[in-house]
N, C-alpha and C positions, 0 to 999 in steps of 0.2 A: 575305662569307665564310659558307659553310655549315658548321656544326659538327654532327657526328654525335651521336647519343644517348649513346654511350659517352664521347665526349670531353667532352660537357656534364656527365655524371655525374662524370668524373674532375676536371674543373675545379671542380665544386661541392664535392667532397671536400676538395681543397686549400684552398678558400675557408673551409670550416667548421673545418678543423684548424689554421687559421693564426693563432689568437690573437685572439679577438674583443675582449678587453679593451683592445687597442691602438687600437680605433676605435669609432665609434658603432654598436652592435649593436641589433638589434631588442629593444625592451624588453618586448614581450608575453610574459608568463610564465604558463603554465598552473598554477593554484594548486589547483583542486579539480574533481572530477567527481562529479556526482549522477545516479543512474540509478533509474528506476522501470519495472517491468514489462517488462524486457528479458531474453529467454532464461530462465535459471534464477534471475534476480535480481528479487525483488519490490520491494526497496528496497535501495540501496547507496550508499556514499559513499567517496571516496578524496581525500586531500590529497596534494599533491606538493611536493617541493623540487627543487633543482638535480639531485640524484640521489635516486631513490626505489627502494628494494629491497622487493619484495613477496614475502612468505612466507606459508605456510599449508598446511593439509592439502589433499589432492586433493578436488576438488568444493567448494572454499570460495568460488568465484566469481571468481578471478583472471582466467581467460580470458574470461568473460562481460563483465566490466567493461572489459577491454582491447578486446574486440570492439566494445563500445559506443563507445569512444573512436575506434577506427578507422572506424566507420560514419559518424561525423560529420566527422572530419578527412580527407576524401577529397581527390582531386585538385581544384585550384581551379576547373577548368572542368567538373567532373562534375555540377554542379547539386545539388539537394537530395537527401539520402539516401532510399533506398527501403527499406521494411520489408515483409517477407512474413509470412505467417501463422505460420511457425515461429519468428519473432523475438519473439513476444509471450509473456510469462509467463502460464501457465494455471493456473487453480484445479483442485484435485483433483475428478475426476468421471468419468462414463462417456465413452468415446471421446476420452480425453485431456483432458477438461475444456474450459472456455471461457476466452477472454482475460480476465484480471483487470481490465483497464482499458487506457487508452492508454499508449503508451511515451513517457516523458519522459527526455530526456538533456540535461543542462546542463553546459556547460564554462565555468568561471570563470577569467578571465584578470585579472591584477593587475599593478600596478607593483611592482618590487622595491624601488625607492626613490622617495619622493615627488617629483613633478615631471618624471620621465623620459619621461612620455607626451606631452610637448610636442615630441617628435622628429618630423621631417617624414614618416617612413615610416608614421605613423598618421593621416595627413591624410584617408585614405579613410573613416575612421570618423567624421569630422566633429569639431566642437569637443567636447572632453572636459572637463566641469566639475571643479573642485577638490572633493575630498572634504570632507565635513562630519562631524566636525571634520577639519581639514587632515591629510592622511595619504595613504598609497597608495590610488590609485583602482583601480576594477575595471570590467571589461566582461564580461557573461555572454552566451553563445550558447546558447539553449534550443531544442531540437528536440522537437516533439510529433507523434506518429503515432497515428492512430485505427485500431482493429482493422478489418481488411478484411471486407467482407460475404461474400466468397468466397475462393478461393485466390490472388487477385491482390493487388497492393500496396495498402496503405491510404493514406489522405490524410495528407500530411506538411506541417506548418507549422513555421516557425522564426522567431525574433525575436532581435534584439540589444538587450539591456537595459544601459543606462548609468545607474547610480545617480546622482541629482542632476541629470540632464539634463532640460531643459524639453520638454514634450510627451510623447506616448505612445511606447512602444518601436517601433523599426523592424521591420516584419513582412514576411517573405517577400521581402527585398531581396537579389537574387542578387549584386549588386555587393559589398555588405557581407559576405555569406557567403564569396564568393571572396577578399575582402581578408583576412579572418581566417584562412582556410585557407592563403593564400599566405604569411602571416607565420609560420605554424606547420606546415610540412609534416611528415608523419609518415613515419618510417623504421621498418619492422617487420622484425625478424630473428627468425623463428620456427624452432623445432626446432634450436636451437644456431646456432653461427657457421659450421659446416661444411655446405656444400650439395653434394650429389652430382649435381645436375642439370647438364646441359651448358650452356655459356654461350650467351646469346642472340646471334644474328647481328646485326650492325649495319653500315651503310654506311660506307665509309672517308671521310676528309676530302677535300675537293675538291683542295686543294693540299698536297703533301707537305712544303712548306717553311714552313707556317704554325705558329705556336705551338700551336694546337689539335691539329695533327697530331702534334706531339711528345708532348703530353699523352695523346692517344689511343694512341700507340704504347706508352707506359708502362703505360697501363691494360690494353691487350691482353697485354702481357708479364706483368703481375701475374696476370691471369686464366689465362694459359697455364701458368705455373709452379705456381700454386695447384691447377689441375686435375691436373697431373702428380703433385704430391705426394699429393693426396687419392686419386687412382686407384692410386697405387703402381706405375704402368706404366713409369716411367723407370728404366733401370738405374743412373743417376747421381743418386740422390735428394739427395745432399749438394750437388751442383752446382746442381740445381733450387732447393734451398732458398737457396743463396747468391745466385743470379741473381734469384730472385723477391724476396728481401729487398732487394737493391739497387734493383730496379724500384719496389718499394713505398716505399722511403725517398725515392727521387728524386721519386715522385709526390707524397708528402707535403710535399716541399720547394717545390713549386710552389703558387701560390695566385692567386686573383682573376683568372681568365680571364673577361673580360667576355662577356656573352651577346649582343653586338651587334658590328657591323662596326667595326673600328678598335680593338678591345680589345687589351690587351697582357698579357703574362705576366710577373709579378714573382716573384722568388725569396725564399724565407724559409729561414733556417737551421733545421735539424732541432732544434736546441736551443731555438728559439723555439716550435716546434710542440709539443714534448714537454717543455718546460722547467719546468712548474709542479711543485713537489714534491708528492708524494702519499704519505700515510702515513709521512712521515719519510724517504722514499727519493727521491733526486734522479733523476728519470726522464730527465734529459738524457743520461745514460750509456747509456740503453737501446739506442739504435739502433747504437751502436758496439761493443757487447759481442759476444763470439764465441759466446755460449751459443746452441745450436740451438733451445732452447725459446723464448728471447726473440725470435730471428729468425723462428721459425715463428709466434709470436704476432702480430708486426707484419704478416706476410704474410696471415695468416688474417683479422685484423681489417680490414685495408685492402680485401681482396677482398670480404668480406662486406658492408661498408658501400657499396662501389662498386656492387655488384650491385643494392642496394635503394634507392640514393639517387635521388630524382626527377631526371629528365633536365634539366629547366629550372624554376627557381624564382626568385622575387623575390630580388634581391641582398641585401635586408635581412632575409631570412627566417632564422629560427633554428629548426632542426629539433627535433622531439621524437622521440627514438630509443627504441624499445621492443625490448628483447632478452629473449626468453623462454628460460630455461634455457641460458645460454651455456656451461655446463660440459659439455654433451653432446659426446662424442667427443674431449674435450680432456684432456691430462695436466695434473696439478696445476701443474707449472712453467709450461706454456704458458698455462694459465688465469690465473695470477698476472701474466704478461706482458700478456695481453689486458686484464685489469682495470686495470693501470696506464695503458694507452693509453685505455681507456674513460673513466677519470677525467679525462684531459686533453682529451678530445673535447668541444669547447665547444658542447654542445647540452644540452638538458634530457633526462636519461636516466631511463628506467623499466625496471627489471630484475626479472625473476622468477627465482628460483633455489631449488634444493634442495641446494646445495653448502655444506657446512660451511666449506670453505676460502674460498670467495668471501664467505660471510657474515662470516667473521672479518676480512676486509679492508674491509668496508663500514662506514661510520660508524654508530654506534648510533642516532643521531637520524634516520637515513635509513630505518630499518626500518619497514615497515607490515605488521603481522600481521593476516591476515584470517580471520574465522570466519563461518560461515553457519548460521542456524537458521530453518527454515520460510520460506526465501526471502529473509530479511533478512541482508545482508552487513554485518558490522560491522568497522570498522577500529580496530586497537589500535596505539598508538605511544607512544614516550617523548617527552613534550612538553618544550619548553624550560623550564628552571627546576624540573622535577620532581625532579632530582637535583642535589646540590651538585657543583661542579667536581671535587673530590677523589673523590666517590662515582662520578661518571661515568668518571673515569680508571681507578679500581680495577675497576669493572664491565666496562669495555671490554676491559681486559686479561684479567681472570680468567674472565669468563663467555664472551665471544666468542672470544678467542684460544685459550683452553685447552679450553673445553667448548662449541664452536659448536653442537653438536647440541641443546643445551638450549633454544635459541630456537625450535625446532620442536615442543617438547613441550607437552602440555596441562597438566601439573602438575610442579612441582619438589618433590622431597624434599630439604630442606636438611639436610645432615649435617655433622658436625664433623670427622671424621677419615677416613683411608683405609680402615679396617676396614669402616665402614658403607658406604662407596662400593663396595667390592668385594662385600659380602655381600648387600645388599638386593635387587639384581636377581635373584640366584639364590634368595634366600628367597621372592621372589614366585613364581618358577617352582615351588618346592616346595609353595607354598600353592595352586597351580593357576592362576596368572595370568602373563601375558607383559607385562612393562613396556613393551616396544617397541610391541606392538599396542595397549596402553592409552594410549600417549603419555605415559609417566612417565619422568622423568630425575632422577638423583641429582646434586646440585650441592653441592660443598664450599663452606662459607662462611668457613672459618678465615682465608683470605688476603684476603677482601673485606669481611666483616662481614655481619650479618643485615639491617640497614636498607636498604642499597643493593639487595640482592637482592629483598627484599619489595616495595620501591617499583617496581623494574623489572618484577617479576611482575605487579603491579597495573596498571601502565601498558600492558603487553603483553597483558593478558587471560589470564594464566597462573595457574592455581591453585597454591597452595603449602602445604606442611606441614613443620613443624620437628621433627626428632628430636634430642634432647639426652641427655647422660649425667645421672646423678643426683648428680654432684659439685657443688662450689661454682660452677665455671665454667658448668656446665649450668643451674644455677638463675638465673645472671645472664642467660644467653641467653633463658630463658623469660620473664624480666621485659621484655627488649627486644622480644620477639615479642608479648607481651600489649599493649604500647603501640601496636602496629601492627594490631590486630585489626579496628578500625572496626566494632564491633558483631557480628562473626562469632563463632559459638560456639568457645570455646577448644579443645574436643575435636576440632573439624574442622581445627584449625591446628597444634596442639602435642601432641607425645608426649614426656613426660619419663620416662625409665626410673627405677625405684626403686633399681636397683643403681648402683654407682659408674661403670661403663661397660658397653659392649655385651658385652665378654668376660665380665664377672661375670654379666650377664644370662643368657648361654648356660650358664655354669657352674652357675647356680642353677636352670636349667630343663631338667636332664637330660643335660647334655653335660660333666659333671665328668670323666668317664673319658677323654674326648678330650684334654683339657688335661693330665691326669695322665700319659697315655702320652707326649704330646709333651714334657713336662717331664722324663721319665725318672724319675718318682717312684713307688715301690712303696708303696701305701697299706696300712697295717695297722690292725687294730682298736685297738691300744694307742696308736698315735701317728698322728694325722691332721694333715697339713700344711695350714696356713691357705690358703684359696682365693687370697688375694692373692699369696702366695709361689709357688703353683703356676702361676698365670697369668703372673707375671713371668718365671719360668724358662722356660715354654713359649714366650713371645714372644721371649725372648733367644735361644733355640735355633733358632726357626723363622721369626721375623719376623711382623708382623701380616698381610700378604697371604697367606703360606703357612698360617698358623693359620686364617684365614678360609676358605681352601680346604678344610682338614681338617674344619672344622665343617660346611661345606656338603656335603661328601661323606658325612659321618656322617648329616646330616639327610635326605639322599636315599635312604638305605638303608631297606629294609622293616623295620618295627617300631621306627623311630627315634622320639624324642619329638616330632619335627616342629618347626614354627615356634613359638618361645616365645609365650605368650599376649599380652603387650603388643605385640610386633612384629606378630603376626597381626592384632590389632585395628587397628593403624596401617595395615597394608597394605589391609585392608578399607575403611577410611576413605578412603585415597588412591584406590583403585579407584573408589569411588562418586563422589568429587569429579571425577576425570578423565572418567568417562563422562558426567557431567552438566555438564561445562564449557560446551558450546554453549548449553544451556538457561540456565545461570547467567549466562553472558555476555549473554543477551538479557533479563536482569532478572526472570526467572521464579524462583519459589521452588524450592529444592532438595528433592527428595523424600526421605522418611525411610527408604525401603525399602533393604534390603541388596542389594548386587550379586550377580548369579548367579555362582556359583563354577564355574570350569572344573575338570574332574577332573585330578588330578596326572598328569604324564607319568612 
């Protein structure tokens, strides 16, 4: 039987989605990537889990590291990777500089559980010794490319290292290289899940009565309905969605079409495909719900993976799926549906995103925050055991679910209440700074506590600064923060107001009239109402957010007292810390200079 390229991809999709835990799956697991002198990365490292979510600023090295991974894990029969002159990291100098040295890319694979590498699918790698001390074993594939003498490709060598094995590493063995690649095929979905390209033509199956032809017909239907929806050309888009969803569901319900003559097609209930709970939601209901967003998510995800899945791979292969910015062109509801499917897609997943919604759904321990300074890409992550279980629970809810944007920041200003949260961003603007451009986020700590936030900031490479009131509670917060300084200067991390709270701070620094007007109090020379009473009456009449707005409007007017001195000093400190965050992350000392102030708008 001759199976077309599309039918092979469709069969492979059903095979991957069909619940690997119910049979012996490929135990090869990509645990780490080490890169030297590739593109814009002088040195970089990434660690991986079952699902890894990469975040970071633009130009932090995400694309270069993923390109290095793709360069090595090419098709099994493609031979060794080739590197051109533009692939080499170059030192600064005339004419674009010179290559800093050879490219080295190392992929580290390990057992997830001790002893599982005794599986027969790893026989091509030869005998794998038991680790010392006994524990998960690992195999590393290292590729080295020398800079070319001209514009042609450089010489490339590769070796398979097996710690504990007798004899030297296996060098330039095409069979071993193909075996590693076959066990870990790479599926790359770039530019989001929606592709506007026309489908690739493929030959039909030889016989219309074969199981492969049925799978191929479903795959063609998925592609056709997907294209109609994306193009918006059909006058009956709801019907296209319904029919496309039915075809995608039927395709996912099929599995294990053999890639040889005599293979048979077995069925699997959709509940088995999508049945693993994710984030407390039972995804078994997903395929049967009438929500258009959920149905569109199933169709988009199925079509995207089908397009990029290799046509023929080892039956024991477990793909590595790389999805860059899946949120592109997707509504939040559809994105949530896609993420639920992605979680249940039994492959190793690597996702890059700038979406706060997707970040809120991702497990905190799966995050990898990347920073780059002078070509060195550093990975920041929350390690196992860094937070207590209760701290992790509070942080996961409070920080990611409510303030997902904070994970993208360079610095957190930890604030106690809603007034500070509302006011500080605008106060920065009045002082001549833009918190968004500087990478500064305000994070409330009242519902979570200071220690979990400081621990998470330290693990993720995010600077932090605490702003507290001058009351008894504020003093206790200061003591908690001092215990977490680790030798850092207190003035870089803590600002404690002298006044009872931030409202009293503004009252004492030129904004008494604003609160008096809001309180409806006429001040006379004979009788002065205490500040505490004025502020209390103003907040009761206007609420804290509205009073914060009134103060900001007053601060923005010409001739206003401006930002109170202690708050201005805190803002200047936070700007300096944020701007020097990459340098500080690379273990270089923080300069003592003051940041250049932008003129107020």
